Jmol script that loads the backbone (N, CA, C; Angstrom):
load data "model"
ATOM      1  N   MET A   1      74.095  83.326 103.830  1.00  0.00           N
ATOM      2  CA  MET A   1      73.763  84.635 104.367  1.00  0.00           C
ATOM      3  C   MET A   1      72.321  84.623 104.860  1.00  0.00           C
ATOM      4  N   CYS A   2      72.148  84.134 105.985  1.00  0.00           N
ATOM      5  CA  CYS A   2      70.822  83.995 106.557  1.00  0.00           C
ATOM      6  C   CYS A   2      70.687  84.947 107.732  1.00  0.00           C
ATOM      7  N   ARG A   3      69.755  85.861 107.618  1.00  0.00           N
ATOM      8  CA  ARG A   3      69.508  86.769 108.738  1.00  0.00           C
ATOM      9  C   ARG A   3      68.415  86.181 109.620  1.00  0.00           C
ATOM     10  N   PRO A   4      68.564  86.271 110.910  1.00  0.00           N
ATOM     11  CA  PRO A   4      67.540  85.715 111.794  1.00  0.00           C
ATOM     12  C   PRO A   4      66.345  86.652 111.912  1.00  0.00           C
ATOM     13  N   THR A   5      65.604  86.845 110.796  1.00  0.00           N
ATOM     14  CA  THR A   5      64.442  87.722 110.835  1.00  0.00           C
ATOM     15  C   THR A   5      63.217  86.985 111.360  1.00  0.00           C
ATOM     16  N   GLU A   6      63.092  85.735 110.963  1.00  0.00           N
ATOM     17  CA  GLU A   6      61.955  84.945 111.409  1.00  0.00           C
ATOM     18  C   GLU A   6      62.483  83.611 111.934  1.00  0.00           C
ATOM     19  N   TRP A   7      61.940  83.181 113.019  1.00  0.00           N
ATOM     20  CA  TRP A   7      62.359  81.916 113.602  1.00  0.00           C
ATOM     21  C   TRP A   7      61.264  80.887 113.392  1.00  0.00           C
ATOM     22  N   THR A   8      61.681  79.699 113.086  1.00  0.00           N
ATOM     23  CA  THR A   8      60.717  78.612 112.995  1.00  0.00           C
ATOM     24  C   THR A   8      60.821  77.796 114.278  1.00  0.00           C
ATOM     25  N   ARG A   9      59.955  76.897 114.425  1.00  0.00           N
ATOM     26  CA  ARG A   9      59.978  76.063 115.613  1.00  0.00           C
ATOM     27  C   ARG A   9      61.181  75.135 115.555  1.00  0.00           C
ATOM     28  N   PRO A  10      61.996  75.130 116.596  1.00  0.00           N
ATOM     29  CA  PRO A  10      63.213  74.311 116.565  1.00  0.00           C
ATOM     30  C   PRO A  10      62.888  72.837 116.421  1.00  0.00           C
ATOM     31  N   ASP A  11      63.602  72.204 115.546  1.00  0.00           N
ATOM     32  CA  ASP A  11      63.498  70.764 115.367  1.00  0.00           C
ATOM     33  C   ASP A  11      64.808  70.182 115.851  1.00  0.00           C
ATOM     34  N   THR A  12      64.759  69.259 116.743  1.00  0.00           N
ATOM     35  CA  THR A  12      65.976  68.726 117.352  1.00  0.00           C
ATOM     36  C   THR A  12      66.790  67.886 116.380  1.00  0.00           C
ATOM     37  N   SER A  13      66.203  67.447 115.289  1.00  0.00           N
ATOM     38  CA  SER A  13      66.944  66.619 114.344  1.00  0.00           C
ATOM     39  C   SER A  13      67.787  67.469 113.383  1.00  0.00           C
ATOM     40  N   GLN A  14      67.498  68.777 113.294  1.00  0.00           N
ATOM     41  CA  GLN A  14      68.243  69.648 112.389  1.00  0.00           C
ATOM     42  C   GLN A  14      69.152  70.576 113.193  1.00  0.00           C
ATOM     43  N   PRO A  15      70.296  70.973 112.619  1.00  0.00           N
ATOM     44  CA  PRO A  15      71.143  71.947 113.311  1.00  0.00           C
ATOM     45  C   PRO A  15      70.440  73.295 113.410  1.00  0.00           C
ATOM     46  N   LEU A  16      70.934  74.126 114.292  1.00  0.00           N
ATOM     47  CA  LEU A  16      70.296  75.418 114.549  1.00  0.00           C
ATOM     48  C   LEU A  16      70.242  76.287 113.300  1.00  0.00           C
ATOM     49  N   SER A  17      71.247  76.212 112.441  1.00  0.00           N
ATOM     50  CA  SER A  17      71.248  77.045 111.241  1.00  0.00           C
ATOM     51  C   SER A  17      70.084  76.714 110.320  1.00  0.00           C
ATOM     52  N   ARG A  18      69.607  75.481 110.380  1.00  0.00           N
ATOM     53  CA  ARG A  18      68.463  75.091 109.574  1.00  0.00           C
ATOM     54  C   ARG A  18      67.160  75.647 110.137  1.00  0.00           C
ATOM     55  N   CYS A  19      67.179  76.071 111.380  1.00  0.00           N
ATOM     56  CA  CYS A  19      65.966  76.575 112.001  1.00  0.00           C
ATOM     57  C   CYS A  19      65.663  78.002 111.567  1.00  0.00           C
ATOM     58  N   LEU A  20      66.635  78.676 110.981  1.00  0.00           N
ATOM     59  CA  LEU A  20      66.418  80.045 110.528  1.00  0.00           C
ATOM     60  C   LEU A  20      65.799  80.036 109.137  1.00  0.00           C
ATOM     61  N   VAL A  21      64.850  80.935 108.913  1.00  0.00           N
ATOM     62  CA  VAL A  21      64.246  81.066 107.600  1.00  0.00           C
ATOM     63  C   VAL A  21      65.042  82.121 106.850  1.00  0.00           C
ATOM     64  N   GLU A  22      65.573  81.766 105.671  1.00  0.00           N
ATOM     65  CA  GLU A  22      66.375  82.711 104.912  1.00  0.00           C
ATOM     66  C   GLU A  22      65.482  83.777 104.290  1.00  0.00           C
ATOM     67  N   ASP A  23      65.992  84.979 104.282  1.00  0.00           N
ATOM     68  CA  ASP A  23      65.294  86.121 103.712  1.00  0.00           C
ATOM     69  C   ASP A  23      65.417  86.053 102.191  1.00  0.00           C
ATOM     70  N   PRO A  24      64.318  86.207 101.453  1.00  0.00           N
ATOM     71  CA  PRO A  24      64.402  86.151  99.992  1.00  0.00           C
ATOM     72  C   PRO A  24      65.278  87.271  99.407  1.00  0.00           C
ATOM     73  N   MET A  25      65.362  88.394 100.095  1.00  0.00           N
ATOM     74  CA  MET A  25      66.216  89.489  99.618  1.00  0.00           C
ATOM     75  C   MET A  25      67.689  89.092  99.704  1.00  0.00           C
ATOM     76  N   ASP A  26      68.050  88.318 100.731  1.00  0.00           N
ATOM     77  CA  ASP A  26      69.430  87.838 100.843  1.00  0.00           C
ATOM     78  C   ASP A  26      69.766  86.902  99.685  1.00  0.00           C
ATOM     79  N   GLN A  27      68.820  86.058  99.329  1.00  0.00           N
ATOM     80  CA  GLN A  27      69.048  85.150  98.213  1.00  0.00           C
ATOM     81  C   GLN A  27      69.200  85.917  96.910  1.00  0.00           C
ATOM     82  N   LYS A  28      68.357  86.945  96.711  1.00  0.00           N
ATOM     83  CA  LYS A  28      68.445  87.759  95.489  1.00  0.00           C
ATOM     84  C   LYS A  28      69.770  88.513  95.448  1.00  0.00           C
ATOM     85  N   TRP A  29      70.155  89.079  96.577  1.00  0.00           N
ATOM     86  CA  TRP A  29      71.410  89.829  96.613  1.00  0.00           C
ATOM     87  C   TRP A  29      72.606  88.911  96.349  1.00  0.00           C
ATOM     88  N   ALA A  30      72.577  87.703  96.887  1.00  0.00           N
ATOM     89  CA  ALA A  30      73.672  86.763  96.663  1.00  0.00           C
ATOM     90  C   ALA A  30      73.793  86.412  95.184  1.00  0.00           C
ATOM     91  N   SER A  31      72.677  86.218  94.519  1.00  0.00           N
ATOM     92  CA  SER A  31      72.733  85.875  93.091  1.00  0.00           C
ATOM     93  C   SER A  31      73.193  87.067  92.258  1.00  0.00           C
ATOM     94  N   ILE A  32      72.731  88.276  92.597  1.00  0.00           N
ATOM     95  CA  ILE A  32      73.169  89.476  91.880  1.00  0.00           C
ATOM     96  C   ILE A  32      74.655  89.717  92.114  1.00  0.00           C
ATOM     97  N   SER A  33      75.076  89.568  93.349  1.00  0.00           N
ATOM     98  CA  SER A  33      76.473  89.789  93.693  1.00  0.00           C
ATOM     99  C   SER A  33      77.395  88.827  92.955  1.00  0.00           C
ATOM    100  N   SER A  34      77.039  87.561  92.925  1.00  0.00           N
ATOM    101  CA  SER A  34      77.887  86.587  92.240  1.00  0.00           C
ATOM    102  C   SER A  34      77.893  86.831  90.735  1.00  0.00           C
ATOM    103  N   ALA A  35      76.756  87.234  90.163  1.00  0.00           N
ATOM    104  CA  ALA A  35      76.706  87.525  88.727  1.00  0.00           C
ATOM    105  C   ALA A  35      77.578  88.734  88.383  1.00  0.00           C
ATOM    106  N   LEU A  36      77.524  89.770  89.217  1.00  0.00           N
ATOM    107  CA  LEU A  36      78.363  90.952  88.983  1.00  0.00           C
ATOM    108  C   LEU A  36      79.844  90.599  89.095  1.00  0.00           C
ATOM    109  N   TYR A  37      80.187  89.810  90.087  1.00  0.00           N
ATOM    110  CA  TYR A  37      81.580  89.413  90.279  1.00  0.00           C
ATOM    111  C   TYR A  37      82.097  88.616  89.085  1.00  0.00           C
ATOM    112  N   LYS A  38      81.309  87.671  88.611  1.00  0.00           N
ATOM    113  CA  LYS A  38      81.723  86.855  87.471  1.00  0.00           C
ATOM    114  C   LYS A  38      81.860  87.697  86.210  1.00  0.00           C
ATOM    115  N   ALA A  39      80.905  88.625  85.984  1.00  0.00           N
ATOM    116  CA  ALA A  39      80.961  89.474  84.796  1.00  0.00           C
ATOM    117  C   ALA A  39      82.183  90.396  84.838  1.00  0.00           C
ATOM    118  N   ALA A  40      82.460  90.954  86.000  1.00  0.00           N
ATOM    119  CA  ALA A  40      83.632  91.825  86.134  1.00  0.00           C
ATOM    120  C   ALA A  40      84.920  91.037  85.936  1.00  0.00           C
ATOM    121  N   ALA A  41      84.984  89.840  86.459  1.00  0.00           N
ATOM    122  CA  ALA A  41      86.181  89.014  86.312  1.00  0.00           C
ATOM    123  C   ALA A  41      86.413  88.643  84.850  1.00  0.00           C
ATOM    124  N   GLN A  42      85.340  88.367  84.109  1.00  0.00           N
ATOM    125  CA  GLN A  42      85.478  88.013  82.697  1.00  0.00           C
ATOM    126  C   GLN A  42      85.810  89.240  81.846  1.00  0.00           C
ATOM    127  N   THR A  43      85.230  90.387  82.184  1.00  0.00           N
ATOM    128  CA  THR A  43      85.430  91.581  81.384  1.00  0.00           C
ATOM    129  C   THR A  43      86.760  92.260  81.682  1.00  0.00           C
ATOM    130  N   ILE A  44      87.005  92.533  82.937  1.00  0.00           N
ATOM    131  CA  ILE A  44      88.189  93.286  83.343  1.00  0.00           C
ATOM    132  C   ILE A  44      89.363  92.365  83.605  1.00  0.00           C
ATOM    133  N   GLY A  45      89.102  91.251  84.230  1.00  0.00           N
ATOM    134  CA  GLY A  45      90.161  90.313  84.587  1.00  0.00           C
ATOM    135  C   GLY A  45      90.696  90.613  85.964  1.00  0.00           C
ATOM    136  N   TYR A  46      91.782  89.923  86.317  1.00  0.00           N
ATOM    137  CA  TYR A  46      92.388  90.086  87.624  1.00  0.00           C
ATOM    138  C   TYR A  46      93.687  90.855  87.497  1.00  0.00           C
ATOM    139  N   ARG A  47      94.063  91.519  88.537  1.00  0.00           N
ATOM    140  CA  ARG A  47      95.302  92.286  88.567  1.00  0.00           C
ATOM    141  C   ARG A  47      96.469  91.319  88.726  1.00  0.00           C
ATOM    142  N   SER A  48      97.449  91.474  87.869  1.00  0.00           N
ATOM    143  CA  SER A  48      98.618  90.604  87.976  1.00  0.00           C
ATOM    144  C   SER A  48      99.752  91.361  88.657  1.00  0.00           C
ATOM    145  N   ARG A  49     100.505  90.654  89.461  1.00  0.00           N
ATOM    146  CA  ARG A  49     101.622  91.255  90.179  1.00  0.00           C
ATOM    147  C   ARG A  49     102.891  91.087  89.364  1.00  0.00           C
ATOM    148  N   LYS A  50     103.714  92.141  89.385  1.00  0.00           N
ATOM    149  CA  LYS A  50     104.994  92.088  88.704  1.00  0.00           C
ATOM    150  C   LYS A  50     106.076  91.709  89.709  1.00  0.00           C
ATOM    151  N   HIS A  51     106.972  90.846  89.287  1.00  0.00           N
ATOM    152  CA  HIS A  51     108.091  90.479  90.142  1.00  0.00           C
ATOM    153  C   HIS A  51     109.105  91.614  90.141  1.00  0.00           C
ATOM    154  N   GLN A  52     109.614  91.970  91.288  1.00  0.00           N
ATOM    155  CA  GLN A  52     110.505  93.109  91.401  1.00  0.00           C
ATOM    156  C   GLN A  52     111.958  92.676  91.215  1.00  0.00           C
ATOM    157  N   ASP A  53     112.307  92.328  89.985  1.00  0.00           N
ATOM    158  CA  ASP A  53     113.667  91.918  89.683  1.00  0.00           C
ATOM    159  C   ASP A  53     114.653  93.071  89.782  1.00  0.00           C
ATOM    160  N   TRP A  54     114.182  94.285  89.644  1.00  0.00           N
ATOM    161  CA  TRP A  54     115.087  95.439  89.687  1.00  0.00           C
ATOM    162  C   TRP A  54     115.836  95.499  91.007  1.00  0.00           C
ATOM    163  N   PHE A  55     115.202  95.030  92.078  1.00  0.00           N
ATOM    164  CA  PHE A  55     115.845  95.075  93.390  1.00  0.00           C
ATOM    165  C   PHE A  55     117.020  94.092  93.438  1.00  0.00           C
ATOM    166  N   ASN A  56     116.809  92.890  92.958  1.00  0.00           N
ATOM    167  CA  ASN A  56     117.873  91.884  92.952  1.00  0.00           C
ATOM    168  C   ASN A  56     118.996  92.262  91.997  1.00  0.00           C
ATOM    169  N   ASP A  57     118.644  92.830  90.843  1.00  0.00           N
ATOM    170  CA  ASP A  57     119.642  93.201  89.852  1.00  0.00           C
ATOM    171  C   ASP A  57     120.550  94.324  90.333  1.00  0.00           C
ATOM    172  N   ASN A  58     120.038  95.188  91.193  1.00  0.00           N
ATOM    173  CA  ASN A  58     120.792  96.362  91.637  1.00  0.00           C
ATOM    174  C   ASN A  58     121.135  96.310  93.117  1.00  0.00           C
ATOM    175  N   SER A  59     121.281  95.107  93.649  1.00  0.00           N
ATOM    176  CA  SER A  59     121.499  94.991  95.091  1.00  0.00           C
ATOM    177  C   SER A  59     122.820  95.611  95.545  1.00  0.00           C
ATOM    178  N   ASP A  60     123.864  95.567  94.710  1.00  0.00           N
ATOM    179  CA  ASP A  60     125.142  96.179  95.090  1.00  0.00           C
ATOM    180  C   ASP A  60     125.013  97.691  95.222  1.00  0.00           C
ATOM    181  N   THR A  61     124.379  98.317  94.256  1.00  0.00           N
ATOM    182  CA  THR A  61     124.182  99.769  94.288  1.00  0.00           C
ATOM    183  C   THR A  61     123.352 100.171  95.495  1.00  0.00           C
ATOM    184  N   ILE A  62     122.296  99.417  95.739  1.00  0.00           N
ATOM    185  CA  ILE A  62     121.407  99.716  96.857  1.00  0.00           C
ATOM    186  C   ILE A  62     122.131  99.534  98.182  1.00  0.00           C
ATOM    187  N   SER A  63     122.872  98.435  98.322  1.00  0.00           N
ATOM    188  CA  SER A  63     123.544  98.187  99.597  1.00  0.00           C
ATOM    189  C   SER A  63     124.633  99.217  99.868  1.00  0.00           C
ATOM    190  N   ASN A  64     125.337  99.680  98.835  1.00  0.00           N
ATOM    191  CA  ASN A  64     126.341 100.732  99.031  1.00  0.00           C
ATOM    192  C   ASN A  64     125.704 102.029  99.499  1.00  0.00           C
ATOM    193  N   SER A  65     124.582 102.390  98.881  1.00  0.00           N
ATOM    194  CA  SER A  65     123.888 103.616  99.292  1.00  0.00           C
ATOM    195  C   SER A  65     123.387 103.508 100.731  1.00  0.00           C
ATOM    196  N   LEU A  66     122.844 102.344 101.055  1.00  0.00           N
ATOM    197  CA  LEU A  66     122.343 102.143 102.416  1.00  0.00           C
ATOM    198  C   LEU A  66     123.468 102.126 103.440  1.00  0.00           C
ATOM    199  N   ASP A  67     124.615 101.548 103.084  1.00  0.00           N
ATOM    200  CA  ASP A  67     125.760 101.551 104.002  1.00  0.00           C
ATOM    201  C   ASP A  67     126.214 102.979 104.311  1.00  0.00           C
ATOM    202  N   ASN A  68     126.276 103.812 103.281  1.00  0.00           N
ATOM    203  CA  ASN A  68     126.651 105.218 103.493  1.00  0.00           C
ATOM    204  C   ASN A  68     125.661 105.922 104.413  1.00  0.00           C
ATOM    205  N   MET A  69     124.377 105.646 104.195  1.00  0.00           N
ATOM    206  CA  MET A  69     123.359 106.275 105.031  1.00  0.00           C
ATOM    207  C   MET A  69     123.479 105.785 106.479  1.00  0.00           C
ATOM    208  N   HIS A  70     123.714 104.497 106.678  1.00  0.00           N
ATOM    209  CA  HIS A  70     123.826 103.946 108.031  1.00  0.00           C
ATOM    210  C   HIS A  70     125.046 104.507 108.769  1.00  0.00           C
ATOM    211  N   LYS A  71     126.148 104.674 108.053  1.00  0.00           N
ATOM    212  CA  LYS A  71     127.344 105.262 108.669  1.00  0.00           C
ATOM    213  C   LYS A  71     127.070 106.694 109.114  1.00  0.00           C
ATOM    214  N   ALA A  72     126.407 107.451 108.257  1.00  0.00           N
ATOM    215  CA  ALA A  72     126.081 108.831 108.613  1.00  0.00           C
ATOM    216  C   ALA A  72     125.112 108.870 109.792  1.00  0.00           C
ATOM    217  N   HIS A  73     124.192 107.928 109.845  1.00  0.00           N
ATOM    218  CA  HIS A  73     123.231 107.893 110.947  1.00  0.00           C
ATOM    219  C   HIS A  73     123.918 107.545 112.263  1.00  0.00           C
ATOM    220  N   ARG A  74     124.851 106.575 112.210  1.00  0.00           N
ATOM    221  CA  ARG A  74     125.602 106.233 113.422  1.00  0.00           C
ATOM    222  C   ARG A  74     126.410 107.419 113.928  1.00  0.00           C
ATOM    223  N   ALA A  75     127.003 108.177 113.006  1.00  0.00           N
ATOM    224  CA  ALA A  75     127.761 109.363 113.398  1.00  0.00           C
ATOM    225  C   ALA A  75     126.844 110.398 114.044  1.00  0.00           C
ATOM    226  N   THR A  76     125.638 110.525 113.540  1.00  0.00           N
ATOM    227  CA  THR A  76     124.665 111.464 114.117  1.00  0.00           C
ATOM    228  C   THR A  76     124.234 110.999 115.505  1.00  0.00           C
ATOM    229  N   LEU A  77     124.047 109.704 115.679  1.00  0.00           N
ATOM    230  CA  LEU A  77     123.655 109.194 116.994  1.00  0.00           C
ATOM    231  C   LEU A  77     124.782 109.344 118.017  1.00  0.00           C
ATOM    232  N   ASN A  78     126.024 109.216 117.569  1.00  0.00           N
ATOM    233  CA  ASN A  78     127.158 109.363 118.478  1.00  0.00           C
ATOM    234  C   ASN A  78     127.335 110.800 118.947  1.00  0.00           C
ATOM    235  N   ASP A  79     126.996 111.748 118.078  1.00  0.00           N
ATOM    236  CA  ASP A  79     127.142 113.164 118.430  1.00  0.00           C
ATOM    237  C   ASP A  79     125.899 113.918 117.955  1.00  0.00           C
ATOM    238  N   PRO A  80     124.799 113.849 118.715  1.00  0.00           N
ATOM    239  CA  PRO A  80     123.534 114.434 118.270  1.00  0.00           C
ATOM    240  C   PRO A  80     123.559 115.962 118.160  1.00  0.00           C
ATOM    241  N   SER A  81     124.463 116.617 118.851  1.00  0.00           N
ATOM    242  CA  SER A  81     124.462 118.084 118.823  1.00  0.00           C
ATOM    243  C   SER A  81     125.213 118.641 117.614  1.00  0.00           C
ATOM    244  N   ALA A  82     125.965 117.810 116.902  1.00  0.00           N
ATOM    245  CA  ALA A  82     126.731 118.289 115.746  1.00  0.00           C
ATOM    246  C   ALA A  82     125.811 118.436 114.543  1.00  0.00           C
ATOM    247  N   SER A  83     125.773 119.634 114.004  1.00  0.00           N
ATOM    248  CA  SER A  83     124.880 119.891 112.872  1.00  0.00           C
ATOM    249  C   SER A  83     125.446 119.330 111.572  1.00  0.00           C
ATOM    250  N   THR A  84     126.762 119.235 111.451  1.00  0.00           N
ATOM    251  CA  THR A  84     127.334 118.735 110.199  1.00  0.00           C
ATOM    252  C   THR A  84     127.038 117.249 110.004  1.00  0.00           C
ATOM    253  N   THR A  85     127.117 116.473 111.067  1.00  0.00           N
ATOM    254  CA  THR A  85     126.819 115.041 110.918  1.00  0.00           C
ATOM    255  C   THR A  85     125.345 114.827 110.612  1.00  0.00           C
ATOM    256  N   ARG A  86     124.490 115.655 111.190  1.00  0.00           N
ATOM    257  CA  ARG A  86     123.055 115.561 110.901  1.00  0.00           C
ATOM    258  C   ARG A  86     122.781 115.922 109.440  1.00  0.00           C
ATOM    259  N   GLN A  87     123.443 116.940 108.947  1.00  0.00           N
ATOM    260  CA  GLN A  87     123.274 117.330 107.543  1.00  0.00           C
ATOM    261  C   GLN A  87     123.787 116.244 106.599  1.00  0.00           C
ATOM    262  N   GLN A  88     124.895 115.595 106.979  1.00  0.00           N
ATOM    263  CA  GLN A  88     125.416 114.500 106.163  1.00  0.00           C
ATOM    264  C   GLN A  88     124.440 113.333 106.130  1.00  0.00           C
ATOM    265  N   TRP A  89     123.837 113.054 107.277  1.00  0.00           N
ATOM    266  CA  TRP A  89     122.855 111.964 107.339  1.00  0.00           C
ATOM    267  C   TRP A  89     121.641 112.284 106.476  1.00  0.00           C
ATOM    268  N   GLN A  90     121.146 113.526 106.564  1.00  0.00           N
ATOM    269  CA  GLN A  90     119.993 113.916 105.755  1.00  0.00           C
ATOM    270  C   GLN A  90     120.322 113.863 104.269  1.00  0.00           C
ATOM    271  N   ALA A  91     121.526 114.274 103.901  1.00  0.00           N
ATOM    272  CA  ALA A  91     121.936 114.201 102.498  1.00  0.00           C
ATOM    273  C   ALA A  91     122.025 112.741 102.040  1.00  0.00           C
ATOM    274  N   ALA A  92     122.528 111.873 102.905  1.00  0.00           N
ATOM    275  CA  ALA A  92     122.619 110.448 102.569  1.00  0.00           C
ATOM    276  C   ALA A  92     121.234 109.834 102.408  1.00  0.00           C
ATOM    277  N   ARG A  93     120.286 110.224 103.249  1.00  0.00           N
ATOM    278  CA  ARG A  93     118.904 109.730 103.121  1.00  0.00           C
ATOM    279  C   ARG A  93     118.301 110.162 101.798  1.00  0.00           C
ATOM    280  N   ARG A  94     118.510 111.431 101.447  1.00  0.00           N
ATOM    281  CA  ARG A  94     117.994 111.927 100.163  1.00  0.00           C
ATOM    282  C   ARG A  94     118.618 111.167  98.996  1.00  0.00           C
ATOM    283  N   GLU A  95     119.899 110.896  99.109  1.00  0.00           N
ATOM    284  CA  GLU A  95     120.597 110.172  98.046  1.00  0.00           C
ATOM    285  C   GLU A  95     120.058 108.756  97.879  1.00  0.00           C
ATOM    286  N   VAL A  96     119.781 108.086  99.004  1.00  0.00           N
ATOM    287  CA  VAL A  96     119.217 106.739  98.943  1.00  0.00           C
ATOM    288  C   VAL A  96     117.846 106.775  98.278  1.00  0.00           C
ATOM    289  N   GLN A  97     117.008 107.725  98.662  1.00  0.00           N
ATOM    290  CA  GLN A  97     115.684 107.838  98.044  1.00  0.00           C
ATOM    291  C   GLN A  97     115.804 108.115  96.560  1.00  0.00           C
ATOM    292  N   LYS A  98     116.693 108.997  96.208  1.00  0.00           N
ATOM    293  CA  LYS A  98     116.888 109.364  94.807  1.00  0.00           C
ATOM    294  C   LYS A  98     117.360 108.152  94.003  1.00  0.00           C
ATOM    295  N   THR A  99     118.315 107.413  94.562  1.00  0.00           N
ATOM    296  CA  THR A  99     118.837 106.226  93.888  1.00  0.00           C
ATOM    297  C   THR A  99     117.750 105.167  93.711  1.00  0.00           C
ATOM    298  N   MET A 100     116.987 104.919  94.766  1.00  0.00           N
ATOM    299  CA  MET A 100     115.927 103.899  94.699  1.00  0.00           C
ATOM    300  C   MET A 100     114.860 104.279  93.670  1.00  0.00           C
ATOM    301  N   ARG A 101     114.474 105.535  93.670  1.00  0.00           N
ATOM    302  CA  ARG A 101     113.454 105.968  92.696  1.00  0.00           C
ATOM    303  C   ARG A 101     113.975 105.878  91.279  1.00  0.00           C
ATOM    304  N   ALA A 102     115.228 106.246  91.078  1.00  0.00           N
ATOM    305  CA  ALA A 102     115.816 106.159  89.741  1.00  0.00           C
ATOM    306  C   ALA A 102     115.871 104.713  89.264  1.00  0.00           C
ATOM    307  N   LEU A 103     116.247 103.804  90.152  1.00  0.00           N
ATOM    308  CA  LEU A 103     116.303 102.384  89.771  1.00  0.00           C
ATOM    309  C   LEU A 103     114.925 101.841  89.453  1.00  0.00           C
ATOM    310  N   GLN A 104     113.935 102.251  90.220  1.00  0.00           N
ATOM    311  CA  GLN A 104     112.572 101.805  89.942  1.00  0.00           C
ATOM    312  C   GLN A 104     112.092 102.345  88.609  1.00  0.00           C
ATOM    313  N   ASN A 105     112.372 103.609  88.329  1.00  0.00           N
ATOM    314  CA  ASN A 105     111.918 104.209  87.081  1.00  0.00           C
ATOM    315  C   ASN A 105     112.618 103.595  85.867  1.00  0.00           C
ATOM    316  N   GLU A 106     113.875 103.191  86.037  1.00  0.00           N
ATOM    317  CA  GLU A 106     114.595 102.542  84.947  1.00  0.00           C
ATOM    318  C   GLU A 106     113.894 101.246  84.531  1.00  0.00           C
ATOM    319  N   GLN A 107     113.416 100.511  85.506  1.00  0.00           N
ATOM    320  CA  GLN A 107     112.791  99.218  85.244  1.00  0.00           C
ATOM    321  C   GLN A 107     111.313  99.338  84.878  1.00  0.00           C
ATOM    322  N   GLY A 108     110.746 100.523  85.079  1.00  0.00           N
ATOM    323  CA  GLY A 108     109.351 100.721  84.722  1.00  0.00           C
ATOM    324  C   GLY A 108     108.361 100.061  85.638  1.00  0.00           C
ATOM    325  N   THR A 109     108.721  99.892  86.924  1.00  0.00           N
ATOM    326  CA  THR A 109     107.786  99.268  87.861  1.00  0.00           C
ATOM    327  C   THR A 109     107.048 100.315  88.627  1.00  0.00           C
TER     328      THR A 109
END
end "model"
wireframe off; spacefill off
backbone 0.3
color backbone group
């Protein structure tokens, strides 16, 4: 983390990055930042991800709900002016959401 605040005389034997004089505040901030990161990692730790087995375990239930919703949606697309098919599609969407949330809550994810 070198800011180009001061330039030294270019030396052709060194790469351009070596020609920049590093700011002492950048060095201090880098050391403070790394110390804070290490302390937080040791104290709090890292977040672990949970595998979503609930989805695989309930794939039949989920696919049946989604199939019903897709059928209702196709019926709505075929006849957009019919209010009953639109209501059936909306009810199917709500049912899918309700089913998915219930399955997630059962597994505690």
